[in-house]
C-alpha angles and dihedrals in degrees: 000000000000116000134186127214126182128202123194129203128183114224122219122190117270090008100076097107092054092045090050090050090051090049091050089051092049094050091046094047088051091051091051097043092048093049092236112176100173125048112187099185144353118196132179127207131177127227117219133203122183089347095305126112105240104163148014129227119199120195119201117194112192143162126235 
């Protein structure tokens, strides 16, 4: 069965690298805790407000 999980992360000026590292850690922890052995796709997209990037959405497609 193919499943999809989304993760969101707000981005603050000058802290984006730390926030991306935190997001990576959350996704990796989810993969380990869920026993996922096959990831089909990982995709990132930004959220924008008033022309400024203010967040990131990561979509994980996996098979169980």
